[in-house]
N, C-alpha and C positions, 0 to 999 in steps of 0.2 A: 046617409048610406042608402044605396038603392037595394031593391029586393034581390037583384042578381049578386051583388056583393055579399049579402047575407047568406044566399044559397051557397056561394063559393066557400065562405068561411065555415059554414056548417059541414060542407062536404070535406073540406080539408081536415077538420077535427075528427070526422068520422073515419076517413081513410088517410092515414099519415103518409102514404106513398105519393099522394098528390102533391104535397109540398116539395118532395124530392124531385118529382117530375117537373114541377114549375121551375125549380132551380136549374135543372138540366136544360130546359128549353131556353131560359134566360141566358145561361152560359153559352149555348149554341148560337144564339142570336148575337151575342157579343163577339164570339170568335168569327162568325161569318162577316160581321161588320168590319172587323180588323183585317180580315183576309181581303175584302173588297178594297179597303184603303191601300193595302200593300200592293195589290195588282195594279191599281191606278197609278200609284207612285212609281212602280217599276216601268210601266208603259211610258209614263211621262219622262222618266230618265233616259230610257232607251230610244224613244222616238225624237227626243230633243237633240240628239247627236247628229253631226253632219253625215250624210249618206255616203257620198263619194267625193274624192278629190276632183278638182277641175281638170279637164283635158286641155292640153295645149291646142292652140288654133292651127298649128302647122304640122300635124302628123300627115305625112304623105305615104299612102299605100301604093304598092306596085300597080301598074296599069292592068285593068281587067280583073281586079280582085275586090272583094268587099269584106269588111270585118264581120265575122260571125260571133266573136266573143272578145271582150276586153277585160283584162284583169289588172289590178293595181298590186304590185309586189314591191313593197318598200319604196325606193326611189325610182323604180322602173315601171313601165307600162308594157304589158304583154298583150299582143294582139294575135288572135287566131284568124286566119283568112279563109276564104271560101275554097281555095285550092290547096288546103291542108299544109299551110306554112305557118310557122310561129315567128313573129317579129317582135324584137325587144327594143323599146325606145326609152330614152331618159325623160325626165319631167319637162325638158325644153322641147321635146319632139324630135330629137336627133336619133336616127336608127343606129343601134349598137350591135345588133347581130340578128341572124335569122337561121332557121332550121326547117328543113322539109320533113314532114311526118310520113311514114309509111303506113297507109291506112289499109287495114285488112278488110276484105269483103266478108260479111257474115256468111257462114256455111262453107267457106273455102278451107280445105284440109291440107293444102300444099305447105311444105316446111319453109 
């Protein structure tokens, strides 16, 4: 036994709260270790999943537009275009429908 161990044992006998404090610190260390393992396991499970489905090669947008957002909704692909249109495609890339959005200008008070 080293001199430091003897000092610790003597201090623990003189002040019983030190043993309780040592138990609390050991318990906290174990809980923190288990928490780190849980965080790593959750990240591994979540990041191991596929991010997005594959886009078909033949989605044709109307001329003069660009896609500003693409969303996957079940078996449909929803595309928002630069001219405020929403286009709905199936997984094969066939257009099923479209809708024009009425975009309000910020600060416009007209009904």
